[in-house]
PDB file of all heavy atoms in Angstrom:
ATOM      1  N   MET A   1      17.057  -6.083  22.258  1.00  0.00           N
ATOM      2  CA  MET A   1      15.711  -5.954  21.755  1.00  0.00           C
ATOM      3  C   MET A   1      15.044  -4.745  22.412  1.00  0.00           C
ATOM      4  O   MET A   1      15.200  -4.488  23.588  1.00  0.00           O
ATOM      5  CB  MET A   1      14.911  -7.221  22.061  1.00  0.00           C
ATOM      6  CG  MET A   1      13.492  -7.118  21.585  1.00  0.00           C
ATOM      7  SD  MET A   1      12.534  -8.610  21.778  1.00  0.00           S
ATOM      8  CE  MET A   1      11.933  -8.398  23.419  1.00  0.00           C
ATOM      9  N   LYS A   2      14.275  -4.017  21.624  1.00  0.00           N
ATOM     10  CA  LYS A   2      13.540  -2.852  22.117  1.00  0.00           C
ATOM     11  C   LYS A   2      12.052  -3.067  21.893  1.00  0.00           C
ATOM     12  O   LYS A   2      11.643  -3.833  21.030  1.00  0.00           O
ATOM     13  CB  LYS A   2      13.976  -1.595  21.372  1.00  0.00           C
ATOM     14  CG  LYS A   2      15.393  -1.186  21.655  1.00  0.00           C
ATOM     15  CD  LYS A   2      15.719   0.106  20.965  1.00  0.00           C
ATOM     16  CE  LYS A   2      17.160   0.492  21.266  1.00  0.00           C
ATOM     17  NZ  LYS A   2      17.499   1.777  20.710  1.00  0.00           N
ATOM     18  N   ASN A   3      11.262  -2.375  22.685  1.00  0.00           N
ATOM     19  CA  ASN A   3       9.827  -2.326  22.474  1.00  0.00           C
ATOM     20  C   ASN A   3       9.529  -1.082  21.646  1.00  0.00           C
ATOM     21  O   ASN A   3       9.944   0.016  22.007  1.00  0.00           O
ATOM     22  CB  ASN A   3       9.080  -2.253  23.796  1.00  0.00           C
ATOM     23  CG  ASN A   3       9.209  -3.529  24.584  1.00  0.00           C
ATOM     24  OD1 ASN A   3       9.164  -4.613  24.019  1.00  0.00           O
ATOM     25  ND2 ASN A   3       9.378  -3.403  25.871  1.00  0.00           N
ATOM     26  N   VAL A   4       8.813  -1.258  20.539  1.00  0.00           N
ATOM     27  CA  VAL A   4       8.517  -0.158  19.632  1.00  0.00           C
ATOM     28  C   VAL A   4       7.000   0.004  19.557  1.00  0.00           C
ATOM     29  O   VAL A   4       6.275  -0.972  19.352  1.00  0.00           O
ATOM     30  CB  VAL A   4       9.078  -0.440  18.220  1.00  0.00           C
ATOM     31  CG1 VAL A   4       8.728   0.688  17.270  1.00  0.00           C
ATOM     32  CG2 VAL A   4      10.581  -0.661  18.274  1.00  0.00           C
ATOM     33  N   LEU A   5       6.531   1.225  19.732  1.00  0.00           N
ATOM     34  CA  LEU A   5       5.112   1.538  19.611  1.00  0.00           C
ATOM     35  C   LEU A   5       4.922   2.463  18.416  1.00  0.00           C
ATOM     36  O   LEU A   5       5.552   3.519  18.331  1.00  0.00           O
ATOM     37  CB  LEU A   5       4.594   2.218  20.885  1.00  0.00           C
ATOM     38  CG  LEU A   5       3.147   2.680  20.861  1.00  0.00           C
ATOM     39  CD1 LEU A   5       2.200   1.497  20.679  1.00  0.00           C
ATOM     40  CD2 LEU A   5       2.832   3.440  22.127  1.00  0.00           C
ATOM     41  N   ILE A   6       4.063   2.060  17.500  1.00  0.00           N
ATOM     42  CA  ILE A   6       3.769   2.870  16.321  1.00  0.00           C
ATOM     43  C   ILE A   6       2.344   3.392  16.456  1.00  0.00           C
ATOM     44  O   ILE A   6       1.407   2.616  16.630  1.00  0.00           O
ATOM     45  CB  ILE A   6       3.904   2.041  15.026  1.00  0.00           C
ATOM     46  CG1 ILE A   6       5.323   1.503  14.896  1.00  0.00           C
ATOM     47  CG2 ILE A   6       3.511   2.874  13.815  1.00  0.00           C
ATOM     48  CD1 ILE A   6       5.496   0.505  13.780  1.00  0.00           C
ATOM     49  N   LEU A   7       2.195   4.707  16.387  1.00  0.00           N
ATOM     50  CA  LEU A   7       0.880   5.340  16.446  1.00  0.00           C
ATOM     51  C   LEU A   7       0.544   5.885  15.062  1.00  0.00           C
ATOM     52  O   LEU A   7       1.260   6.727  14.540  1.00  0.00           O
ATOM     53  CB  LEU A   7       0.869   6.478  17.466  1.00  0.00           C
ATOM     54  CG  LEU A   7       1.230   6.102  18.893  1.00  0.00           C
ATOM     55  CD1 LEU A   7       1.337   7.346  19.757  1.00  0.00           C
ATOM     56  CD2 LEU A   7       0.221   5.141  19.459  1.00  0.00           C
ATOM     57  N   SER A   8      -0.532   5.400  14.487  1.00  0.00           N
ATOM     58  CA  SER A   8      -0.947   5.851  13.167  1.00  0.00           C
ATOM     59  C   SER A   8      -2.273   6.585  13.300  1.00  0.00           C
ATOM     60  O   SER A   8      -3.259   6.020  13.764  1.00  0.00           O
ATOM     61  CB  SER A   8      -1.093   4.655  12.219  1.00  0.00           C
ATOM     62  OG  SER A   8      -1.541   5.076  10.960  1.00  0.00           O
ATOM     63  N   GLY A   9      -2.309   7.837  12.880  1.00  0.00           N
ATOM     64  CA  GLY A   9      -3.515   8.646  12.996  1.00  0.00           C
ATOM     65  C   GLY A   9      -4.114   9.025  11.661  1.00  0.00           C
ATOM     66  O   GLY A   9      -4.939   9.922  11.586  1.00  0.00           O
ATOM     67  N   SER A  10      -3.720   8.353  10.611  1.00  0.00           N
ATOM     68  CA  SER A  10      -4.234   8.680   9.289  1.00  0.00           C
ATOM     69  C   SER A  10      -5.709   8.305   9.192  1.00  0.00           C
ATOM     70  O   SER A  10      -6.113   7.235   9.644  1.00  0.00           O
ATOM     71  CB  SER A  10      -3.437   7.923   8.225  1.00  0.00           C
ATOM     72  OG  SER A  10      -3.960   8.192   6.953  1.00  0.00           O
ATOM     73  N   PRO A  11      -6.544   9.160   8.599  1.00  0.00           N
ATOM     74  CA  PRO A  11      -7.969   8.855   8.494  1.00  0.00           C
ATOM     75  C   PRO A  11      -8.301   7.760   7.481  1.00  0.00           C
ATOM     76  O   PRO A  11      -9.377   7.193   7.509  1.00  0.00           O
ATOM     77  CB  PRO A  11      -8.590  10.186   8.072  1.00  0.00           C
ATOM     78  CG  PRO A  11      -7.498  10.919   7.406  1.00  0.00           C
ATOM     79  CD  PRO A  11      -6.219  10.469   8.078  1.00  0.00           C
ATOM     80  N   ARG A  12      -7.363   7.451   6.584  1.00  0.00           N
ATOM     81  CA  ARG A  12      -7.639   6.434   5.558  1.00  0.00           C
ATOM     82  C   ARG A  12      -6.764   5.209   5.778  1.00  0.00           C
ATOM     83  O   ARG A  12      -5.551   5.311   5.935  1.00  0.00           O
ATOM     84  CB  ARG A  12      -7.362   6.994   4.172  1.00  0.00           C
ATOM     85  CG  ARG A  12      -8.244   8.141   3.811  1.00  0.00           C
ATOM     86  CD  ARG A  12      -7.918   8.649   2.445  1.00  0.00           C
ATOM     87  NE  ARG A  12      -6.471   8.805   2.306  1.00  0.00           N
ATOM     88  CZ  ARG A  12      -5.882   9.468   1.333  1.00  0.00           C
ATOM     89  NH1 ARG A  12      -6.596  10.045   0.421  1.00  0.00           N
ATOM     90  NH2 ARG A  12      -4.580   9.559   1.269  1.00  0.00           N
ATOM     91  N   MET A  13      -7.395   4.036   5.760  1.00  0.00           N
ATOM     92  CA  MET A  13      -6.657   2.793   5.891  1.00  0.00           C
ATOM     93  C   MET A  13      -5.937   2.497   4.572  1.00  0.00           C
ATOM     94  O   MET A  13      -6.474   2.758   3.488  1.00  0.00           O
ATOM     95  CB  MET A  13      -7.612   1.656   6.233  1.00  0.00           C
ATOM     96  CG  MET A  13      -6.935   0.394   6.643  1.00  0.00           C
ATOM     97  SD  MET A  13      -8.161  -0.715   7.315  1.00  0.00           S
ATOM     98  CE  MET A  13      -7.199  -1.466   8.577  1.00  0.00           C
ATOM     99  N   ASN A  14      -4.731   1.978   4.669  1.00  0.00           N
ATOM    100  CA  ASN A  14      -3.892   1.608   3.523  1.00  0.00           C
ATOM    101  C   ASN A  14      -3.469   2.806   2.671  1.00  0.00           C
ATOM    102  O   ASN A  14      -3.185   2.650   1.483  1.00  0.00           O
ATOM    103  CB  ASN A  14      -4.570   0.546   2.657  1.00  0.00           C
ATOM    104  CG  ASN A  14      -4.743  -0.750   3.399  1.00  0.00           C
ATOM    105  OD1 ASN A  14      -3.885  -1.149   4.188  1.00  0.00           O
ATOM    106  ND2 ASN A  14      -5.842  -1.412   3.185  1.00  0.00           N
ATOM    107  N   CYS A  15      -3.433   3.993   3.248  1.00  0.00           N
ATOM    108  CA  CYS A  15      -2.902   5.155   2.531  1.00  0.00           C
ATOM    109  C   CYS A  15      -1.375   5.149   2.710  1.00  0.00           C
ATOM    110  O   CYS A  15      -0.812   4.262   3.338  1.00  0.00           O
ATOM    111  CB  CYS A  15      -3.518   6.440   3.058  1.00  0.00           C
ATOM    112  SG  CYS A  15      -3.047   6.806   4.752  1.00  0.00           S
ATOM    113  N   ASN A  16      -0.699   6.119   2.160  1.00  0.00           N
ATOM    114  CA  ASN A  16       0.764   6.149   2.209  1.00  0.00           C
ATOM    115  C   ASN A  16       1.308   6.129   3.637  1.00  0.00           C
ATOM    116  O   ASN A  16       2.265   5.412   3.927  1.00  0.00           O
ATOM    117  CB  ASN A  16       1.303   7.373   1.468  1.00  0.00           C
ATOM    118  CG  ASN A  16       1.122   7.255  -0.022  1.00  0.00           C
ATOM    119  OD1 ASN A  16       1.002   6.167  -0.560  1.00  0.00           O
ATOM    120  ND2 ASN A  16       1.102   8.388  -0.696  1.00  0.00           N
ATOM    121  N   SER A  17       0.696   6.887   4.535  1.00  0.00           N
ATOM    122  CA  SER A  17       1.170   6.925   5.920  1.00  0.00           C
ATOM    123  C   SER A  17       1.024   5.568   6.593  1.00  0.00           C
ATOM    124  O   SER A  17       1.918   5.114   7.306  1.00  0.00           O
ATOM    125  CB  SER A  17       0.395   7.974   6.727  1.00  0.00           C
ATOM    126  OG  SER A  17       0.610   9.249   6.185  1.00  0.00           O
ATOM    127  N   ASP A  18      -0.095   4.910   6.367  1.00  0.00           N
ATOM    128  CA  ASP A  18      -0.343   3.599   6.956  1.00  0.00           C
ATOM    129  C   ASP A  18       0.618   2.560   6.380  1.00  0.00           C
ATOM    130  O   ASP A  18       1.152   1.718   7.105  1.00  0.00           O
ATOM    131  CB  ASP A  18      -1.797   3.191   6.717  1.00  0.00           C
ATOM    132  CG  ASP A  18      -2.279   2.133   7.673  1.00  0.00           C
ATOM    133  OD1 ASP A  18      -1.882   2.158   8.855  1.00  0.00           O
ATOM    134  OD2 ASP A  18      -3.061   1.262   7.246  1.00  0.00           O
ATOM    135  N   LEU A  19       0.852   2.618   5.078  1.00  0.00           N
ATOM    136  CA  LEU A  19       1.795   1.691   4.448  1.00  0.00           C
ATOM    137  C   LEU A  19       3.215   1.904   4.966  1.00  0.00           C
ATOM    138  O   LEU A  19       3.964   0.943   5.184  1.00  0.00           O
ATOM    139  CB  LEU A  19       1.753   1.840   2.923  1.00  0.00           C
ATOM    140  CG  LEU A  19       0.442   1.443   2.263  1.00  0.00           C
ATOM    141  CD1 LEU A  19       0.474   1.770   0.766  1.00  0.00           C
ATOM    142  CD2 LEU A  19       0.139  -0.025   2.484  1.00  0.00           C
ATOM    143  N   LEU A  20       3.598   3.150   5.194  1.00  0.00           N
ATOM    144  CA  LEU A  20       4.917   3.456   5.736  1.00  0.00           C
ATOM    145  C   LEU A  20       5.053   2.888   7.146  1.00  0.00           C
ATOM    146  O   LEU A  20       6.089   2.302   7.491  1.00  0.00           O
ATOM    147  CB  LEU A  20       5.154   4.959   5.736  1.00  0.00           C
ATOM    148  CG  LEU A  20       6.503   5.428   6.248  1.00  0.00           C
ATOM    149  CD1 LEU A  20       7.631   4.889   5.380  1.00  0.00           C
ATOM    150  CD2 LEU A  20       6.554   6.939   6.290  1.00  0.00           C
ATOM    151  N   CYS A  21       4.014   3.025   7.956  1.00  0.00           N
ATOM    152  CA  CYS A  21       4.031   2.446   9.309  1.00  0.00           C
ATOM    153  C   CYS A  21       4.207   0.932   9.243  1.00  0.00           C
ATOM    154  O   CYS A  21       4.964   0.359  10.028  1.00  0.00           O
ATOM    155  CB  CYS A  21       2.738   2.783  10.043  1.00  0.00           C
ATOM    156  SG  CYS A  21       2.596   4.497  10.551  1.00  0.00           S
ATOM    157  N   ASN A  22       3.500   0.288   8.314  1.00  0.00           N
ATOM    158  CA  ASN A  22       3.606  -1.162   8.174  1.00  0.00           C
ATOM    159  C   ASN A  22       5.010  -1.594   7.785  1.00  0.00           C
ATOM    160  O   ASN A  22       5.524  -2.593   8.294  1.00  0.00           O
ATOM    161  CB  ASN A  22       2.594  -1.673   7.146  1.00  0.00           C
ATOM    162  CG  ASN A  22       1.172  -1.553   7.622  1.00  0.00           C
ATOM    163  OD1 ASN A  22       0.907  -1.416   8.811  1.00  0.00           O
ATOM    164  ND2 ASN A  22       0.237  -1.583   6.682  1.00  0.00           N
ATOM    165  N   GLU A  23       5.636  -0.865   6.893  1.00  0.00           N
ATOM    166  CA  GLU A  23       7.004  -1.204   6.474  1.00  0.00           C
ATOM    167  C   GLU A  23       8.001  -0.995   7.613  1.00  0.00           C
ATOM    168  O   GLU A  23       8.909  -1.793   7.809  1.00  0.00           O
ATOM    169  CB  GLU A  23       7.414  -0.389   5.245  1.00  0.00           C
ATOM    170  CG  GLU A  23       6.749  -0.855   3.977  1.00  0.00           C
ATOM    171  CD  GLU A  23       7.058  -2.310   3.651  1.00  0.00           C
ATOM    172  OE1 GLU A  23       8.245  -2.685   3.633  1.00  0.00           O
ATOM    173  OE2 GLU A  23       6.108  -3.066   3.419  1.00  0.00           O
ATOM    174  N   PHE A  24       7.820   0.078   8.370  1.00  0.00           N
ATOM    175  CA  PHE A  24       8.679   0.324   9.531  1.00  0.00           C
ATOM    176  C   PHE A  24       8.511  -0.807  10.550  1.00  0.00           C
ATOM    177  O   PHE A  24       9.480  -1.322  11.102  1.00  0.00           O
ATOM    178  CB  PHE A  24       8.334   1.672  10.166  1.00  0.00           C
ATOM    179  CG  PHE A  24       9.177   1.989  11.358  1.00  0.00           C
ATOM    180  CD1 PHE A  24      10.454   2.508  11.206  1.00  0.00           C
ATOM    181  CD2 PHE A  24       8.706   1.742  12.641  1.00  0.00           C
ATOM    182  CE1 PHE A  24      11.243   2.786  12.312  1.00  0.00           C
ATOM    183  CE2 PHE A  24       9.482   2.015  13.751  1.00  0.00           C
ATOM    184  CZ  PHE A  24      10.756   2.543  13.581  1.00  0.00           C
ATOM    185  N   MET A  25       7.250  -1.225  10.763  1.00  0.00           N
ATOM    186  CA  MET A  25       6.957  -2.305  11.701  1.00  0.00           C
ATOM    187  C   MET A  25       7.611  -3.603  11.231  1.00  0.00           C
ATOM    188  O   MET A  25       8.236  -4.315  12.026  1.00  0.00           O
ATOM    189  CB  MET A  25       5.447  -2.494  11.825  1.00  0.00           C
ATOM    190  CG  MET A  25       5.045  -3.564  12.815  1.00  0.00           C
ATOM    191  SD  MET A  25       3.278  -3.589  13.187  1.00  0.00           S
ATOM    192  CE  MET A  25       2.607  -4.157  11.658  1.00  0.00           C
ATOM    193  N   ARG A  26       7.511  -3.910   9.961  1.00  0.00           N
ATOM    194  CA  ARG A  26       8.105  -5.130   9.411  1.00  0.00           C
ATOM    195  C   ARG A  26       9.617  -5.134   9.599  1.00  0.00           C
ATOM    196  O   ARG A  26      10.205  -6.124  10.025  1.00  0.00           O
ATOM    197  CB  ARG A  26       7.748  -5.280   7.929  1.00  0.00           C
ATOM    198  CG  ARG A  26       8.217  -6.593   7.326  1.00  0.00           C
ATOM    199  CD  ARG A  26       7.747  -6.744   5.891  1.00  0.00           C
ATOM    200  NE  ARG A  26       8.248  -5.714   5.013  1.00  0.00           N
ATOM    201  CZ  ARG A  26       9.445  -5.735   4.420  1.00  0.00           C
ATOM    202  NH1 ARG A  26      10.262  -6.738   4.618  1.00  0.00           N
ATOM    203  NH2 ARG A  26       9.810  -4.754   3.622  1.00  0.00           N
ATOM    204  N   GLY A  27      10.260  -4.006   9.302  1.00  0.00           N
ATOM    205  CA  GLY A  27      11.705  -3.914   9.453  1.00  0.00           C
ATOM    206  C   GLY A  27      12.149  -4.069  10.899  1.00  0.00           C
ATOM    207  O   GLY A  27      13.145  -4.740  11.187  1.00  0.00           O
ATOM    208  N   ALA A  28      11.409  -3.457  11.814  1.00  0.00           N
ATOM    209  CA  ALA A  28      11.753  -3.568  13.236  1.00  0.00           C
ATOM    210  C   ALA A  28      11.578  -5.001  13.724  1.00  0.00           C
ATOM    211  O   ALA A  28      12.407  -5.519  14.483  1.00  0.00           O
ATOM    212  CB  ALA A  28      10.901  -2.608  14.057  1.00  0.00           C
ATOM    213  N   GLN A  29      10.512  -5.674  13.278  1.00  0.00           N
ATOM    214  CA  GLN A  29      10.280  -7.058  13.684  1.00  0.00           C
ATOM    215  C   GLN A  29      11.359  -7.983  13.129  1.00  0.00           C
ATOM    216  O   GLN A  29      11.800  -8.910  13.814  1.00  0.00           O
ATOM    217  CB  GLN A  29       8.901  -7.529  13.232  1.00  0.00           C
ATOM    218  CG  GLN A  29       7.776  -6.902  14.016  1.00  0.00           C
ATOM    219  CD  GLN A  29       6.409  -7.229  13.456  1.00  0.00           C
ATOM    220  OE1 GLN A  29       6.247  -7.415  12.247  1.00  0.00           O
ATOM    221  NE2 GLN A  29       5.410  -7.274  14.323  1.00  0.00           N
ATOM    222  N   GLU A  30      11.785  -7.741  11.904  1.00  0.00           N
ATOM    223  CA  GLU A  30      12.812  -8.578  11.281  1.00  0.00           C
ATOM    224  C   GLU A  30      14.147  -8.490  12.015  1.00  0.00           C
ATOM    225  O   GLU A  30      14.938  -9.422  11.960  1.00  0.00           O
ATOM    226  CB  GLU A  30      13.002  -8.205   9.813  1.00  0.00           C
ATOM    227  CG  GLU A  30      11.870  -8.667   8.927  1.00  0.00           C
ATOM    228  CD  GLU A  30      12.043  -8.241   7.483  1.00  0.00           C
ATOM    229  OE1 GLU A  30      12.998  -7.496   7.171  1.00  0.00           O
ATOM    230  OE2 GLU A  30      11.203  -8.647   6.659  1.00  0.00           O
ATOM    231  N   THR A  31      14.398  -7.366  12.677  1.00  0.00           N
ATOM    232  CA  THR A  31      15.653  -7.222  13.416  1.00  0.00           C
ATOM    233  C   THR A  31      15.503  -7.611  14.879  1.00  0.00           C
ATOM    234  O   THR A  31      16.410  -7.381  15.678  1.00  0.00           O
ATOM    235  CB  THR A  31      16.201  -5.784  13.300  1.00  0.00           C
ATOM    236  OG1 THR A  31      15.217  -4.856  13.756  1.00  0.00           O
ATOM    237  CG2 THR A  31      16.586  -5.461  11.873  1.00  0.00           C
ATOM    238  N   GLY A  32      14.346  -8.196  15.242  1.00  0.00           N
ATOM    239  CA  GLY A  32      14.181  -8.762  16.567  1.00  0.00           C
ATOM    240  C   GLY A  32      13.495  -7.892  17.598  1.00  0.00           C
ATOM    241  O   GLY A  32      13.457  -8.245  18.771  1.00  0.00           O
ATOM    242  N   HIS A  33      12.944  -6.765  17.187  1.00  0.00           N
ATOM    243  CA  HIS A  33      12.269  -5.888  18.138  1.00  0.00           C
ATOM    244  C   HIS A  33      10.800  -6.283  18.305  1.00  0.00           C
ATOM    245  O   HIS A  33      10.189  -6.835  17.396  1.00  0.00           O
ATOM    246  CB  HIS A  33      12.367  -4.428  17.689  1.00  0.00           C
ATOM    247  CG  HIS A  33      13.774  -3.948  17.548  1.00  0.00           C
ATOM    248  ND1 HIS A  33      14.629  -3.863  18.610  1.00  0.00           N
ATOM    249  CD2 HIS A  33      14.470  -3.550  16.469  1.00  0.00           C
ATOM    250  CE1 HIS A  33      15.807  -3.416  18.198  1.00  0.00           C
ATOM    251  NE2 HIS A  33      15.727  -3.227  16.894  1.00  0.00           N
ATOM    252  N   GLU A  34      10.268  -5.996  19.469  1.00  0.00           N
ATOM    253  CA  GLU A  34       8.856  -6.225  19.765  1.00  0.00           C
ATOM    254  C   GLU A  34       8.091  -4.972  19.337  1.00  0.00           C
ATOM    255  O   GLU A  34       8.411  -3.870  19.785  1.00  0.00           O
ATOM    256  CB  GLU A  34       8.681  -6.473  21.261  1.00  0.00           C
ATOM    257  CG  GLU A  34       7.316  -6.894  21.664  1.00  0.00           C
ATOM    258  CD  GLU A  34       6.966  -8.311  21.238  1.00  0.00           C
ATOM    259  OE1 GLU A  34       7.897  -9.138  21.136  1.00  0.00           O
ATOM    260  OE2 GLU A  34       5.787  -8.568  20.995  1.00  0.00           O
ATOM    261  N   VAL A  35       7.092  -5.135  18.466  1.00  0.00           N
ATOM    262  CA  VAL A  35       6.409  -3.985  17.868  1.00  0.00           C
ATOM    263  C   VAL A  35       4.903  -4.087  18.072  1.00  0.00           C
ATOM    264  O   VAL A  35       4.310  -5.149  17.916  1.00  0.00           O
ATOM    265  CB  VAL A  35       6.708  -3.877  16.358  1.00  0.00           C
ATOM    266  CG1 VAL A  35       6.024  -2.666  15.760  1.00  0.00           C
ATOM    267  CG2 VAL A  35       8.198  -3.831  16.095  1.00  0.00           C
ATOM    268  N   GLU A  36       4.294  -2.945  18.434  1.00  0.00           N
ATOM    269  CA  GLU A  36       2.839  -2.854  18.510  1.00  0.00           C
ATOM    270  C   GLU A  36       2.421  -1.614  17.728  1.00  0.00           C
ATOM    271  O   GLU A  36       3.010  -0.549  17.856  1.00  0.00           O
ATOM    272  CB  GLU A  36       2.373  -2.721  19.954  1.00  0.00           C
ATOM    273  CG  GLU A  36       0.868  -2.618  20.070  1.00  0.00           C
ATOM    274  CD  GLU A  36       0.390  -2.498  21.506  1.00  0.00           C
ATOM    275  OE1 GLU A  36       1.214  -2.601  22.422  1.00  0.00           O
ATOM    276  OE2 GLU A  36      -0.813  -2.287  21.692  1.00  0.00           O
ATOM    277  N   LYS A  37       1.395  -1.777  16.907  1.00  0.00           N
ATOM    278  CA  LYS A  37       0.877  -0.666  16.113  1.00  0.00           C
ATOM    279  C   LYS A  37      -0.541  -0.352  16.595  1.00  0.00           C
ATOM    280  O   LYS A  37      -1.384  -1.242  16.684  1.00  0.00           O
ATOM    281  CB  LYS A  37       0.848  -1.016  14.635  1.00  0.00           C
ATOM    282  CG  LYS A  37       0.269   0.073  13.756  1.00  0.00           C
ATOM    283  CD  LYS A  37       0.231  -0.377  12.306  1.00  0.00           C
ATOM    284  CE  LYS A  37      -0.527   0.604  11.456  1.00  0.00           C
ATOM    285  NZ  LYS A  37      -0.709   0.107  10.090  1.00  0.00           N
ATOM    286  N   ILE A  38      -0.774   0.903  16.881  1.00  0.00           N
ATOM    287  CA  ILE A  38      -2.105   1.359  17.265  1.00  0.00           C
ATOM    288  C   ILE A  38      -2.581   2.313  16.189  1.00  0.00           C
ATOM    289  O   ILE A  38      -1.912   3.290  15.863  1.00  0.00           O
ATOM    290  CB  ILE A  38      -2.082   2.060  18.646  1.00  0.00           C
ATOM    291  CG1 ILE A  38      -1.651   1.064  19.708  1.00  0.00           C
ATOM    292  CG2 ILE A  38      -3.451   2.646  18.949  1.00  0.00           C
ATOM    293  CD1 ILE A  38      -1.478   1.673  21.078  1.00  0.00           C
ATOM    294  N   ARG A  39      -3.738   2.009  15.632  1.00  0.00           N
ATOM    295  CA  ARG A  39      -4.298   2.831  14.563  1.00  0.00           C
ATOM    296  C   ARG A  39      -5.536   3.522  15.088  1.00  0.00           C
ATOM    297  O   ARG A  39      -6.444   2.894  15.617  1.00  0.00           O
ATOM    298  CB  ARG A  39      -4.665   1.942  13.374  1.00  0.00           C
ATOM    299  CG  ARG A  39      -5.021   2.722  12.177  1.00  0.00           C
ATOM    300  CD  ARG A  39      -5.155   1.805  10.958  1.00  0.00           C
ATOM    301  NE  ARG A  39      -5.505   2.610   9.831  1.00  0.00           N
ATOM    302  CZ  ARG A  39      -6.725   3.114   9.627  1.00  0.00           C
ATOM    303  NH1 ARG A  39      -7.672   2.869  10.468  1.00  0.00           N
ATOM    304  NH2 ARG A  39      -6.960   3.858   8.580  1.00  0.00           N
ATOM    305  N   HIS A  40      -5.560   4.838  14.981  1.00  0.00           N
ATOM    306  CA  HIS A  40      -6.691   5.631  15.459  1.00  0.00           C
ATOM    307  C   HIS A  40      -7.378   6.256  14.260  1.00  0.00           C
ATOM    308  O   HIS A  40      -6.774   6.964  13.479  1.00  0.00           O
ATOM    309  CB  HIS A  40      -6.185   6.733  16.394  1.00  0.00           C
ATOM    310  CG  HIS A  40      -7.279   7.558  16.996  1.00  0.00           C
ATOM    311  ND1 HIS A  40      -8.313   8.070  16.279  1.00  0.00           N
ATOM    312  CD2 HIS A  40      -7.494   7.944  18.266  1.00  0.00           C
ATOM    313  CE1 HIS A  40      -9.115   8.759  17.070  1.00  0.00           C
ATOM    314  NE2 HIS A  40      -8.632   8.686  18.282  1.00  0.00           N
ATOM    315  N   ASN A  41      -8.661   5.977  14.113  1.00  0.00           N
ATOM    316  CA  ASN A  41      -9.448   6.594  13.038  1.00  0.00           C
ATOM    317  C   ASN A  41      -9.877   7.976  13.469  1.00  0.00           C
ATOM    318  O   ASN A  41     -10.587   8.127  14.436  1.00  0.00           O
ATOM    319  CB  ASN A  41     -10.672   5.754  12.720  1.00  0.00           C
ATOM    320  CG  ASN A  41     -10.312   4.406  12.177  1.00  0.00           C
ATOM    321  OD1 ASN A  41      -9.262   4.235  11.591  1.00  0.00           O
ATOM    322  ND2 ASN A  41     -11.161   3.428  12.403  1.00  0.00           N
ATOM    323  N   CYS A  42      -9.432   8.975  12.747  1.00  0.00           N
ATOM    324  CA  CYS A  42      -9.771  10.367  13.071  1.00  0.00           C
ATOM    325  C   CYS A  42     -11.152  10.708  12.604  1.00  0.00           C
ATOM    326  O   CYS A  42     -11.651  10.268  11.657  1.00  0.00           O
ATOM    327  CB  CYS A  42      -8.770  11.307  12.429  1.00  0.00           C
ATOM    328  SG  CYS A  42      -7.098  11.051  13.019  1.00  0.00           S
TER     329      CYS A  42
END
């Protein structure tokens, strides 16, 4: 198991970049990794 940190800096919530981060997070969690996502509003 790995610890994964996702940093999202997109100015719009639920835009393509944010959705891609969510899918990456879901896939990592499904394979047993510990995931934290930090979203920064620019």
